[in-house]
py3Dmol code that shows the C-alpha trace and the ligand (Angstrom):
import py3Dmol

protein = """\
ATOM      1  CA  MET A   1      61.069  37.227 -27.633  1.00  0.00           C
ATOM      2  CA  LEU A   2      59.145  35.483 -30.120  1.00  0.00           C
ATOM      3  CA  GLN A   3      59.618  36.067 -33.646  1.00  0.00           C
ATOM      4  CA  GLU A   4      56.847  35.644 -36.104  1.00  0.00           C
ATOM      5  CA  GLY A   5      56.708  31.954 -37.277  1.00  0.00           C
ATOM      6  CA  SER A   6      58.609  30.876 -34.083  1.00  0.00           C
ATOM      7  CA  THR A   7      58.619  27.184 -33.418  1.00  0.00           C
ATOM      8  CA  VAL A   8      59.038  27.666 -29.454  1.00  0.00           C
ATOM      9  CA  ARG A   9      56.335  25.291 -27.833  1.00  0.00           C
ATOM     10  CA  LEU A  10      55.565  26.003 -24.264  1.00  0.00           C
ATOM     11  CA  LYS A  11      53.793  23.530 -22.094  1.00  0.00           C
ATOM     12  CA  VAL A  12      50.481  24.770 -20.355  1.00  0.00           C
ATOM     13  CA  GLY A  13      48.537  22.663 -17.955  1.00  0.00           C
ATOM     14  CA  ILE A  14      44.648  22.158 -18.340  1.00  0.00           C
ATOM     15  CA  SER A  15      41.716  20.688 -16.587  1.00  0.00           C
ATOM     16  CA  SER A  16      41.325  17.155 -18.588  1.00  0.00           C
ATOM     17  CA  CYS A  17      37.500  18.026 -19.186  1.00  0.00           C
ATOM     18  CA  LEU A  18      38.260  21.153 -21.066  1.00  0.00           C
ATOM     19  CA  MET A  19      40.326  18.963 -23.630  1.00  0.00           C
ATOM     20  CA  GLY A  20      37.076  17.079 -24.533  1.00  0.00           C
ATOM     21  CA  ASP A  21      37.938  14.160 -22.038  1.00  0.00           C
ATOM     22  CA  GLU A  22      34.832  12.627 -20.768  1.00  0.00           C
ATOM     23  CA  VAL A  23      36.048  12.575 -17.087  1.00  0.00           C
ATOM     24  CA  ARG A  24      33.109  14.947 -15.359  1.00  0.00           C
ATOM     25  CA  PHE A  25      31.082  13.559 -12.558  1.00  0.00           C
ATOM     26  CA  ASP A  26      28.333  12.807 -14.983  1.00  0.00           C
ATOM     27  CA  GLY A  27      30.513  11.034 -17.669  1.00  0.00           C
ATOM     28  CA  GLY A  28      30.722  14.165 -19.932  1.00  0.00           C
ATOM     29  CA  HIS A  29      33.115  16.846 -20.834  1.00  0.00           C
ATOM     30  CA  LYS A  30      33.368  20.546 -21.213  1.00  0.00           C
ATOM     31  CA  ARG A  31      35.756  20.821 -24.346  1.00  0.00           C
ATOM     32  CA  SER A  32      37.245  24.277 -24.987  1.00  0.00           C
ATOM     33  CA  ALA A  33      37.331  25.018 -28.704  1.00  0.00           C
ATOM     34  CA  PHE A  34      40.037  27.723 -28.239  1.00  0.00           C
ATOM     35  CA  ALA A  35      42.210  25.324 -26.628  1.00  0.00           C
ATOM     36  CA  THR A  36      42.037  22.382 -28.406  1.00  0.00           C
ATOM     37  CA  ASP A  37      41.523  24.013 -32.004  1.00  0.00           C
ATOM     38  CA  GLU A  38      43.813  27.135 -31.617  1.00  0.00           C
ATOM     39  CA  LEU A  39      46.322  26.831 -28.812  1.00  0.00           C
ATOM     40  CA  THR A  40      47.471  23.450 -29.458  1.00  0.00           C
ATOM     41  CA  ARG A  41      48.883  24.642 -32.908  1.00  0.00           C
ATOM     42  CA  HIS A  42      51.495  26.346 -30.660  1.00  0.00           C
ATOM     43  CA  ILE A  43      51.285  24.957 -27.188  1.00  0.00           C
ATOM     44  CA  ASP A  44      51.379  21.682 -25.748  1.00  0.00           C
ATOM     45  CA  LEU A  45      48.500  21.098 -23.228  1.00  0.00           C
ATOM     46  CA  VAL A  46      49.323  18.826 -20.758  1.00  0.00           C
ATOM     47  CA  ARG A  47      45.936  17.408 -18.954  1.00  0.00           C
ATOM     48  CA  PHE A  48      45.287  16.749 -15.343  1.00  0.00           C
ATOM     49  CA  CYS A  49      41.795  15.561 -13.662  1.00  0.00           C
ATOM     50  CA  PRO A  50      42.278  15.826  -9.991  1.00  0.00           C
ATOM     51  CA  GLU A  51      39.240  13.933  -9.110  1.00  0.00           C
ATOM     52  CA  VAL A  52      40.045  11.039 -11.223  1.00  0.00           C
ATOM     53  CA  GLY A  53      43.559  11.451 -10.087  1.00  0.00           C
ATOM     54  CA  ILE A  54      42.475  10.780  -6.625  1.00  0.00           C
ATOM     55  CA  GLY A  55      40.851   7.736  -7.534  1.00  0.00           C
ATOM     56  CA  MET A  56      37.226   8.691  -8.013  1.00  0.00           C
ATOM     57  CA  PRO A  57      35.313   6.937 -10.714  1.00  0.00           C
ATOM     58  CA  VAL A  58      33.708   8.130 -13.913  1.00  0.00           C
ATOM     59  CA  PRO A  59      30.574   8.763 -13.315  1.00  0.00           C
ATOM     60  CA  ARG A  60      30.919   9.638  -9.873  1.00  0.00           C
ATOM     61  CA  PRO A  61      29.032  11.260  -7.021  1.00  0.00           C
ATOM     62  CA  THR A  62      29.178  15.136  -7.086  1.00  0.00           C
ATOM     63  CA  ILE A  63      31.673  17.025  -4.677  1.00  0.00           C
ATOM     64  CA  ARG A  64      30.750  20.217  -3.077  1.00  0.00           C
ATOM     65  CA  LEU A  65      32.827  22.873  -0.940  1.00  0.00           C
ATOM     66  CA  GLU A  66      31.582  23.339   2.576  1.00  0.00           C
ATOM     67  CA  LYS A  67      32.484  25.709   5.417  1.00  0.00           C
ATOM     68  CA  HIS A  68      33.398  23.778   8.386  1.00  0.00           C
ATOM     69  CA  ALA A  69      34.406  24.939  11.893  1.00  0.00           C
ATOM     70  CA  ASN A  70      37.415  23.494  13.181  1.00  0.00           C
ATOM     71  CA  ASP A  71      39.046  24.395  16.878  1.00  0.00           C
ATOM     72  CA  GLY A  72      37.333  27.759  16.485  1.00  0.00           C
ATOM     73  CA  SER A  73      38.553  28.450  13.044  1.00  0.00           C
ATOM     74  CA  GLU A  74      36.863  27.966   9.617  1.00  0.00           C
ATOM     75  CA  THR A  75      37.974  25.682   6.880  1.00  0.00           C
ATOM     76  CA  VAL A  76      36.852  24.933   3.614  1.00  0.00           C
ATOM     77  CA  GLU A  77      36.434  21.239   3.039  1.00  0.00           C
ATOM     78  CA  ALA A  78      35.595  19.226  -0.301  1.00  0.00           C
ATOM     79  CA  VAL A  79      33.016  16.844   0.560  1.00  0.00           C
ATOM     80  CA  VAL A  80      31.173  13.820  -1.441  1.00  0.00           C
ATOM     81  CA  PRO A  81      27.488  14.754   0.167  1.00  0.00           C
ATOM     82  CA  LYS A  82      26.094  11.417  -0.705  1.00  0.00           C
ATOM     83  CA  THR A  83      28.680   9.421   1.476  1.00  0.00           C
ATOM     84  CA  GLY A  84      29.981  12.364   3.759  1.00  0.00           C
ATOM     85  CA  GLU A  85      33.572  11.669   2.726  1.00  0.00           C
ATOM     86  CA  ILE A  86      35.941  14.564   2.963  1.00  0.00           C
ATOM     87  CA  VAL A  87      38.430  14.484  -0.058  1.00  0.00           C
ATOM     88  CA  THR A  88      40.220  17.952   0.784  1.00  0.00           C
ATOM     89  CA  THR A  89      43.513  16.416   1.650  1.00  0.00           C
ATOM     90  CA  LYS A  90      43.461  13.893  -1.052  1.00  0.00           C
ATOM     91  CA  LEU A  91      43.029  16.744  -3.682  1.00  0.00           C
ATOM     92  CA  SER A  92      45.672  19.059  -2.201  1.00  0.00           C
ATOM     93  CA  GLU A  93      47.896  16.028  -2.236  1.00  0.00           C
ATOM     94  CA  PHE A  94      47.365  15.568  -5.999  1.00  0.00           C
ATOM     95  CA  ALA A  95      48.390  18.910  -6.530  1.00  0.00           C
ATOM     96  CA  ASP A  96      51.494  18.499  -4.764  1.00  0.00           C
ATOM     97  CA  LYS A  97      51.989  15.090  -6.700  1.00  0.00           C
ATOM     98  CA  ILE A  98      51.885  16.800 -10.065  1.00  0.00           C
ATOM     99  CA  GLN A  99      54.155  19.475  -8.755  1.00  0.00           C
ATOM    100  CA  ILE A 100      57.254  18.071 -10.675  1.00  0.00           C
ATOM    101  CA  LYS A 101      55.508  18.322 -13.985  1.00  0.00           C
ATOM    102  CA  ALA A 102      53.875  21.860 -13.026  1.00  0.00           C
ATOM    103  CA  LYS A 103      57.241  23.269 -12.753  1.00  0.00           C
ATOM    104  CA  ASP A 104      57.774  23.049 -16.595  1.00  0.00           C
ATOM    105  CA  LEU A 105      54.456  24.517 -17.138  1.00  0.00           C
ATOM    106  CA  SER A 106      54.051  28.122 -18.224  1.00  0.00           C
ATOM    107  CA  GLY A 107      50.467  28.606 -17.294  1.00  0.00           C
ATOM    108  CA  TYR A 108      47.410  26.668 -16.363  1.00  0.00           C
ATOM    109  CA  ILE A 109      43.726  26.653 -17.698  1.00  0.00           C
ATOM    110  CA  LEU A 110      41.280  25.657 -14.929  1.00  0.00           C
ATOM    111  CA  CYS A 111      37.501  24.530 -15.314  1.00  0.00           C
ATOM    112  CA  ALA A 112      35.220  27.316 -14.034  1.00  0.00           C
ATOM    113  CA  LYS A 113      32.932  26.464 -11.042  1.00  0.00           C
ATOM    114  CA  SER A 114      34.428  23.199  -9.966  1.00  0.00           C
ATOM    115  CA  PRO A 115      34.944  22.366  -6.385  1.00  0.00           C
ATOM    116  CA  SER A 116      38.309  20.933  -7.233  1.00  0.00           C
ATOM    117  CA  CYS A 117      39.571  23.002 -10.315  1.00  0.00           C
ATOM    118  CA  GLY A 118      37.707  26.427 -10.055  1.00  0.00           C
ATOM    119  CA  MET A 119      39.793  29.435  -9.731  1.00  0.00           C
ATOM    120  CA  GLU A 120      37.233  31.785  -8.311  1.00  0.00           C
ATOM    121  CA  ARG A 121      33.599  32.318  -7.343  1.00  0.00           C
ATOM    122  CA  VAL A 122      32.954  28.453  -6.609  1.00  0.00           C
ATOM    123  CA  LYS A 123      29.978  27.644  -4.431  1.00  0.00           C
ATOM    124  CA  LEU A 124      30.599  27.581  -0.928  1.00  0.00           C
ATOM    125  CA  TYR A 125      27.963  25.774   1.011  1.00  0.00           C
ATOM    126  CA  ASP A 126      27.006  26.563   4.590  1.00  0.00           C
ATOM    127  CA  PRO A 127      26.039  22.739   5.606  1.00  0.00           C
ATOM    128  CA  GLU A 128      23.716  24.279   8.720  1.00  0.00           C
ATOM    129  CA  THR A 129      21.561  26.382   6.364  1.00  0.00           C
ATOM    130  CA  GLY A 130      22.263  24.470   2.978  1.00  0.00           C
ATOM    131  CA  HIS A 131      22.627  28.138   1.465  1.00  0.00           C
ATOM    132  CA  ALA A 132      25.683  28.684  -1.003  1.00  0.00           C
ATOM    133  CA  ARG A 133      27.933  31.933  -1.514  1.00  0.00           C
ATOM    134  CA  LYS A 134      29.941  32.057  -4.832  1.00  0.00           C
ATOM    135  CA  GLU A 135      33.241  32.854  -2.946  1.00  0.00           C
ATOM    136  CA  ALA A 136      35.692  30.008  -3.012  1.00  0.00           C
ATOM    137  CA  THR A 137      38.504  28.620  -4.738  1.00  0.00           C
ATOM    138  CA  GLY A 138      38.483  24.852  -5.737  1.00  0.00           C
ATOM    139  CA  ILE A 139      40.749  22.815  -3.521  1.00  0.00           C
ATOM    140  CA  PHE A 140      43.217  21.713  -6.370  1.00  0.00           C
ATOM    141  CA  ALA A 141      43.373  25.109  -7.884  1.00  0.00           C
ATOM    142  CA  SER A 142      44.178  26.537  -4.761  1.00  0.00           C
ATOM    143  CA  ARG A 143      47.085  24.313  -4.057  1.00  0.00           C
ATOM    144  CA  LEU A 144      48.334  24.615  -7.519  1.00  0.00           C
ATOM    145  CA  GLN A 145      48.485  28.364  -7.078  1.00  0.00           C
ATOM    146  CA  GLU A 146      50.022  28.252  -3.623  1.00  0.00           C
ATOM    147  CA  ASN A 147      52.670  25.926  -5.047  1.00  0.00           C
ATOM    148  CA  ASN A 148      53.312  28.283  -8.386  1.00  0.00           C
ATOM    149  CA  PRO A 149      52.689  31.865  -7.042  1.00  0.00           C
ATOM    150  CA  ALA A 150      53.683  33.340 -10.081  1.00  0.00           C
ATOM    151  CA  MET A 151      52.307  31.016 -12.889  1.00  0.00           C
ATOM    152  CA  PRO A 152      49.516  32.547 -14.801  1.00  0.00           C
ATOM    153  CA  LEU A 153      46.310  30.814 -14.328  1.00  0.00           C
ATOM    154  CA  GLU A 154      42.895  31.508 -15.951  1.00  0.00           C
ATOM    155  CA  GLU A 155      39.569  29.669 -16.143  1.00  0.00           C
ATOM    156  CA  ASP A 156      37.893  28.731 -19.668  1.00  0.00           C
ATOM    157  CA  GLY A 157      34.823  30.839 -19.386  1.00  0.00           C
ATOM    158  CA  ARG A 158      36.950  33.955 -19.094  1.00  0.00           C
ATOM    159  CA  LEU A 159      39.091  33.124 -21.919  1.00  0.00           C
ATOM    160  CA  ASN A 160      35.846  34.125 -24.050  1.00  0.00           C
ATOM    161  CA  ASP A 161      36.612  37.694 -23.355  1.00  0.00           C
ATOM    162  CA  PRO A 162      39.402  38.833 -25.994  1.00  0.00           C
ATOM    163  CA  HIS A 163      41.169  41.156 -23.431  1.00  0.00           C
ATOM    164  CA  LEU A 164      41.484  38.606 -20.605  1.00  0.00           C
ATOM    165  CA  ARG A 165      42.413  35.767 -23.420  1.00  0.00           C
ATOM    166  CA  GLU A 166      45.310  38.260 -24.843  1.00  0.00           C
ATOM    167  CA  ASN A 167      46.363  38.988 -21.248  1.00  0.00           C
ATOM    168  CA  PHE A 168      46.543  35.392 -20.222  1.00  0.00           C
ATOM    169  CA  ILE A 169      48.435  34.134 -23.272  1.00  0.00           C
ATOM    170  CA  MET A 170      50.633  37.140 -23.338  1.00  0.00           C
ATOM    171  CA  ARG A 171      51.703  36.315 -19.680  1.00  0.00           C
ATOM    172  CA  VAL A 172      51.820  32.650 -20.528  1.00  0.00           C
ATOM    173  CA  TYR A 173      54.742  33.620 -23.195  1.00  0.00           C
ATOM    174  CA  VAL A 174      56.577  36.047 -20.722  1.00  0.00           C
ATOM    175  CA  TYR A 175      56.507  33.401 -17.951  1.00  0.00           C
ATOM    176  CA  GLY A 176      57.933  30.902 -20.435  1.00  0.00           C
ATOM    177  CA  GLN A 177      60.730  33.421 -20.866  1.00  0.00           C
ATOM    178  CA  TRP A 178      61.155  33.185 -17.130  1.00  0.00           C
ATOM    179  CA  LYS A 179      61.377  29.577 -17.247  1.00  0.00           C
ATOM    180  CA  GLN A 180      64.604  29.854 -19.324  1.00  0.00           C
ATOM    181  CA  ILE A 181      66.287  31.895 -16.732  1.00  0.00           C
ATOM    182  CA  GLU A 182      64.666  30.522 -13.608  1.00  0.00           C
ATOM    183  CA  ASP A 183      67.428  28.164 -12.584  1.00  0.00           C
ATOM    184  CA  THR A 184      70.070  30.692 -13.279  1.00  0.00           C
ATOM    185  CA  PRO A 185      68.791  33.946 -11.682  1.00  0.00           C
ATOM    186  CA  THR A 186      71.650  36.147 -11.817  1.00  0.00           C
ATOM    187  CA  LYS A 187      71.411  40.149 -12.047  1.00  0.00           C
ATOM    188  CA  ASN A 188      72.514  40.102 -15.666  1.00  0.00           C
ATOM    189  CA  ASN A 189      69.871  37.648 -16.607  1.00  0.00           C
ATOM    190  CA  LEU A 190      67.104  39.756 -14.624  1.00  0.00           C
ATOM    191  CA  LEU A 191      68.297  42.798 -16.140  1.00  0.00           C
ATOM    192  CA  SER A 192      68.040  41.426 -19.489  1.00  0.00           C
ATOM    193  CA  PHE A 193      64.702  39.911 -18.929  1.00  0.00           C
ATOM    194  CA  HIS A 194      63.404  43.305 -17.489  1.00  0.00           C
ATOM    195  CA  SER A 195      64.774  45.181 -20.347  1.00  0.00           C
ATOM    196  CA  SER A 196      62.833  42.925 -22.929  1.00  0.00           C
ATOM    197  CA  CYS A 197      59.666  43.363 -20.852  1.00  0.00           C
ATOM    198  CA  LYS A 198      59.877  47.062 -20.799  1.00  0.00           C
ATOM    199  CA  LEU A 199      57.302  48.082 -23.187  1.00  0.00           C
ATOM    200  CA  LEU A 200      54.820  45.449 -22.001  1.00  0.00           C
ATOM    201  CA  LEU A 201      55.241  46.350 -18.540  1.00  0.00           C
ATOM    202  CA  LEU A 202      55.000  50.119 -19.433  1.00  0.00           C
ATOM    203  CA  ALA A 203      51.627  49.296 -20.930  1.00  0.00           C
ATOM    204  CA  HIS A 204      50.276  47.702 -18.095  1.00  0.00           C
ATOM    205  CA  ASN A 205      51.570  49.466 -15.181  1.00  0.00           C
ATOM    206  CA  GLN A 206      54.138  52.242 -15.549  1.00  0.00           C
ATOM    207  CA  GLN A 207      54.868  52.742 -12.131  1.00  0.00           C
ATOM    208  CA  ARG A 208      55.425  49.181 -11.294  1.00  0.00           C
ATOM    209  CA  TYR A 209      57.848  48.913 -14.179  1.00  0.00           C
ATOM    210  CA  ARG A 210      59.988  51.776 -12.660  1.00  0.00           C
ATOM    211  CA  GLU A 211      59.880  50.497  -9.061  1.00  0.00           C
ATOM    212  CA  LEU A 212      60.962  46.925 -10.264  1.00  0.00           C
ATOM    213  CA  GLY A 213      63.732  48.491 -12.363  1.00  0.00           C
ATOM    214  CA  LYS A 214      64.982  50.555  -9.330  1.00  0.00           C
ATOM    215  CA  ARG A 215      64.793  47.621  -6.930  1.00  0.00           C
ATOM    216  CA  LEU A 216      66.805  45.424  -9.650  1.00  0.00           C
ATOM    217  CA  GLY A 217      69.438  48.350 -10.378  1.00  0.00           C
ATOM    218  CA  GLU A 218      70.139  48.877  -6.601  1.00  0.00           C
ATOM    219  CA  ALA A 219      70.111  45.343  -5.694  1.00  0.00           C
ATOM    220  CA  ASP A 220      73.640  44.080  -4.461  1.00  0.00           C
ATOM    221  CA  THR A 221      72.982  40.687  -4.663  1.00  0.00           C
ATOM    222  CA  VAL A 222      70.023  38.666  -6.736  1.00  0.00           C
ATOM    223  CA  ASN A 223      69.429  35.414  -5.182  1.00  0.00           C
ATOM    224  CA  ALA A 224      66.548  32.978  -5.672  1.00  0.00           C
ATOM    225  CA  GLU A 225      64.339  34.653  -3.089  1.00  0.00           C
ATOM    226  CA  PHE A 226      64.878  37.904  -4.760  1.00  0.00           C
ATOM    227  CA  ALA A 227      64.081  36.370  -8.176  1.00  0.00           C
ATOM    228  CA  THR A 228      61.007  34.727  -6.651  1.00  0.00           C
ATOM    229  CA  GLN A 229      59.650  38.020  -5.780  1.00  0.00           C
ATOM    230  CA  TYR A 230      60.635  39.688  -8.595  1.00  0.00           C
ATOM    231  CA  ILE A 231      58.671  37.404 -10.934  1.00  0.00           C
ATOM    232  CA  ARG A 232      55.692  37.553  -8.854  1.00  0.00           C
ATOM    233  CA  ASP A 233      55.469  41.348  -9.034  1.00  0.00           C
ATOM    234  CA  VAL A 234      56.127  41.205 -12.852  1.00  0.00           C
ATOM    235  CA  MET A 235      53.237  38.694 -13.409  1.00  0.00           C
ATOM    236  CA  GLU A 236      51.073  40.754 -11.011  1.00  0.00           C
ATOM    237  CA  ALA A 237      51.812  43.786 -12.931  1.00  0.00           C
ATOM    238  CA  LEU A 238      51.081  42.304 -16.249  1.00  0.00           C
ATOM    239  CA  SER A 239      47.823  40.755 -15.173  1.00  0.00           C
ATOM    240  CA  GLU A 240      46.544  44.415 -14.883  1.00  0.00           C
ATOM    241  CA  PRO A 241      44.651  45.654 -18.123  1.00  0.00           C
ATOM    242  CA  ALA A 242      46.540  47.515 -20.539  1.00  0.00           C
ATOM    243  CA  SER A 243      44.767  50.988 -21.114  1.00  0.00           C
ATOM    244  CA  ARG A 244      44.480  52.742 -24.301  1.00  0.00           C
ATOM    245  CA  ARG A 245      46.339  55.510 -22.746  1.00  0.00           C
ATOM    246  CA  ASN A 246      49.290  53.504 -21.508  1.00  0.00           C
ATOM    247  CA  HIS A 247      49.456  51.707 -25.105  1.00  0.00           C
ATOM    248  CA  THR A 248      49.431  55.067 -26.678  1.00  0.00           C
ATOM    249  CA  ASN A 249      52.452  56.148 -24.529  1.00  0.00           C
ATOM    250  CA  VAL A 250      54.153  53.005 -25.677  1.00  0.00           C
ATOM    251  CA  LEU A 251      53.389  53.583 -29.216  1.00  0.00           C
ATOM    252  CA  GLN A 252      54.739  56.889 -28.995  1.00  0.00           C
ATOM    253  CA  HIS A 253      57.786  55.851 -27.059  1.00  0.00           C
ATOM    254  CA  ILE A 254      58.529  53.634 -30.134  1.00  0.00           C
ATOM    255  CA  GLN A 255      57.955  56.340 -32.752  1.00  0.00           C
ATOM    256  CA  GLY A 256      60.436  58.116 -31.291  1.00  0.00           C
ATOM    257  CA  TYR A 257      63.138  55.526 -32.445  1.00  0.00           C
ATOM    258  CA  PHE A 258      62.439  56.340 -35.947  1.00  0.00           C
ATOM    259  CA  LYS A 259      63.047  60.145 -35.678  1.00  0.00           C
ATOM    260  CA  GLY A 260      65.844  60.329 -37.930  1.00  0.00           C
ATOM    261  CA  ASP A 261      64.373  57.505 -40.230  1.00  0.00           C
ATOM    262  CA  LEU A 262      61.204  58.728 -41.401  1.00  0.00           C
ATOM    263  CA  GLU A 263      60.109  61.412 -43.959  1.00  0.00           C
ATOM    264  CA  HIS A 264      57.821  64.322 -42.392  1.00  0.00           C
ATOM    265  CA  GLN A 265      54.763  62.809 -43.954  1.00  0.00           C
ATOM    266  CA  GLN A 266      55.689  59.259 -42.791  1.00  0.00           C
ATOM    267  CA  ARG A 267      56.085  60.887 -39.265  1.00  0.00           C
ATOM    268  CA  GLU A 268      52.641  62.642 -39.522  1.00  0.00           C
ATOM    269  CA  GLU A 269      50.730  59.456 -40.745  1.00  0.00           C
ATOM    270  CA  LEU A 270      52.039  57.282 -37.758  1.00  0.00           C
ATOM    271  CA  SER A 271      51.232  60.162 -35.324  1.00  0.00           C
ATOM    272  CA  ASP A 272      47.778  60.208 -36.911  1.00  0.00           C
ATOM    273  CA  ILE A 273      47.285  56.590 -36.505  1.00  0.00           C
ATOM    274  CA  ILE A 274      48.579  56.168 -33.197  1.00  0.00           C
ATOM    275  CA  LEU A 275      46.079  59.105 -32.093  1.00  0.00           C
ATOM    276  CA  GLN A 276      43.245  57.225 -34.182  1.00  0.00           C
ATOM    277  CA  TYR A 277      44.176  54.113 -31.962  1.00  0.00           C
ATOM    278  CA  HIS A 278      43.853  56.343 -28.745  1.00  0.00           C
ATOM    279  CA  ASP A 279      40.496  57.584 -29.772  1.00  0.00           C
ATOM    280  CA  GLY A 280      39.049  54.208 -30.299  1.00  0.00           C
ATOM    281  CA  ILE A 281      38.713  54.665 -34.157  1.00  0.00           C
ATOM    282  CA  LEU A 282      41.519  52.186 -34.969  1.00  0.00           C
ATOM    283  CA  PRO A 283      42.332  48.791 -33.391  1.00  0.00           C
ATOM    284  CA  LEU A 284      45.777  48.605 -31.765  1.00  0.00           C
ATOM    285  CA  MET A 285      46.873  46.469 -34.674  1.00  0.00           C
ATOM    286  CA  SER A 286      46.899  49.412 -37.094  1.00  0.00           C
ATOM    287  CA  PRO A 287      49.763  51.433 -35.574  1.00  0.00           C
ATOM    288  CA  LEU A 288      51.582  48.105 -34.809  1.00  0.00           C
ATOM    289  CA  THR A 289      51.458  46.981 -38.231  1.00  0.00           C
ATOM    290  CA  LEU A 290      52.915  50.273 -39.479  1.00  0.00           C
ATOM    291  CA  ILE A 291      55.629  50.343 -36.773  1.00  0.00           C
ATOM    292  CA  LYS A 292      56.767  46.695 -37.739  1.00  0.00           C
ATOM    293  CA  HIS A 293      56.759  47.746 -41.338  1.00  0.00           C
ATOM    294  CA  TYR A 294      59.031  50.646 -40.521  1.00  0.00           C
ATOM    295  CA  LEU A 295      61.162  48.243 -38.315  1.00  0.00           C
ATOM    296  CA  ARG A 296      61.655  45.687 -41.036  1.00  0.00           C
ATOM    297  CA  GLU A 297      62.832  48.880 -43.242  1.00  0.00           C
ATOM    298  CA  PHE A 298      64.805  50.701 -40.367  1.00  0.00           C
ATOM    299  CA  PRO A 299      66.021  47.615 -38.121  1.00  0.00           C
ATOM    300  CA  LYS A 300      66.635  48.538 -34.134  1.00  0.00           C
ATOM    301  CA  GLU A 301      67.983  46.029 -32.024  1.00  0.00           C
ATOM    302  CA  TYR A 302      66.426  47.525 -28.922  1.00  0.00           C
ATOM    303  CA  LEU A 303      62.981  47.329 -30.379  1.00  0.00           C
ATOM    304  CA  GLU A 304      63.495  43.786 -31.890  1.00  0.00           C
ATOM    305  CA  ASN A 305      64.224  42.638 -28.469  1.00  0.00           C
ATOM    306  CA  GLN A 306      61.078  44.138 -27.179  1.00  0.00           C
ATOM    307  CA  TRP A 307      58.291  41.363 -26.412  1.00  0.00           C
ATOM    308  CA  TYR A 308      55.877  43.858 -26.832  1.00  0.00           C
ATOM    309  CA  LEU A 309      55.985  43.785 -30.501  1.00  0.00           C
ATOM    310  CA  ASN A 310      55.635  40.157 -30.701  1.00  0.00           C
ATOM    311  CA  PRO A 311      54.409  38.510 -27.313  1.00  0.00           C
ATOM    312  CA  TYR A 312      53.140  35.562 -29.050  1.00  0.00           C
ATOM    313  CA  PRO A 313      52.354  33.726 -32.451  1.00  0.00           C
ATOM    314  CA  VAL A 314      50.484  36.232 -34.546  1.00  0.00           C
ATOM    315  CA  ASP A 315      48.046  33.629 -36.046  1.00  0.00           C
ATOM    316  CA  LEU A 316      46.671  33.251 -32.472  1.00  0.00           C
ATOM    317  CA  LYS A 317      44.862  36.570 -33.809  1.00  0.00           C
ATOM    318  CA  LEU A 318      44.603  37.782 -30.002  1.00  0.00           C
ATOM    319  CA  ARG A 319      45.242  41.484 -30.794  1.00  0.00           C
ATOM    320  CA  TYR A 320      42.378  41.576 -33.215  1.00  0.00           C
ATOM    321  CA  GLY A 321      40.049  42.648 -31.063  1.00  0.00           C
ATOM    322  CA  LEU A 322      41.983  45.046 -28.882  1.00  0.00           C
TER     323      LEU A 322
END
"""
ligand_1 = """\
8
SF4
S 36.678 20.104 -13.455
Fe 38.575 19.338 -12.975
S 38.226 17.633 -11.437
Fe 36.175 18.194 -12.528
S 36.209 16.820 -14.402
Fe 37.112 18.835 -14.947
S 39.579 18.193 -14.688
Fe 38.352 16.739 -13.558
"""
view = py3Dmol.view(width=600, height=400)
view.addModel(protein, "pdb")
view.setStyle({"model": 0}, {"cartoon": {"style": "trace"}})
view.addModel(ligand_1, "xyz")
view.setStyle({"model": 1}, {"stick": {}})
view.zoomTo()
view.show()
């Protein structure tokens, strides 16, 4: 997909306060160094502050999520405790309002714990007892996800984990590829997408790769509905962690393509490095670097088209910790 040094720039949405904008309830921000210093070199970050977007001032009274009973069913409401105002509908409508812009996004970075932007484990209060459980999703984040079910979402705090960070950015770039064919979901386009995604999918979920390939191969017609379900399943499979074992299988699969090119000693060395990666002695970068070296020497179109080998710009250094 992305050749090293590529100038392709994707758009990713982000909570404004993570960009350093002083829009929080207390007039502060939560600047994310990874987003502002690293990602902006390659990605256009498009900022939104839902609370400011619905007309709330800075600084402002806090909002909290509350569990309310309505006609026998429970709802989650965003409430301003100081005034009693319920702003749930306004926050949901703000997500709908930005949907035209969100359609161009390949991912979204959300500010953790916020009753508007939090992706998970946001405090949900029981107004009767005053007790809170960390079990809700922010109102804006929830509607954003509903409107864009396949789009990768992640929270700022989780991006400090090298595995989660790598996984999110990889999904952003895969989804960016999808955006290029989203409006022309022909069977050929989907087959080509599936083929380039093959090794990535195998590293994350082998069974899902095969199921999706079978479904695609057997489909008489591919329409928008089929494509929507397909990409949701792909993105879900890619969000699963890639195990060392699966990576090892993929690396050995790639190694097979060089069978006729490498001398005995070179083959032994590559096998050895793959096994040392498998045993946790070497990082993933070690076998990948050697494989890319051989790929430059013995070009192979099939492998060059595999996003697994160049999922995102190398200088993001996302595979260093894997
Ligand atoms: S968490 Fe969301 S609503 Fe709160 S300040 Fe940041 S962008 Fe605005």
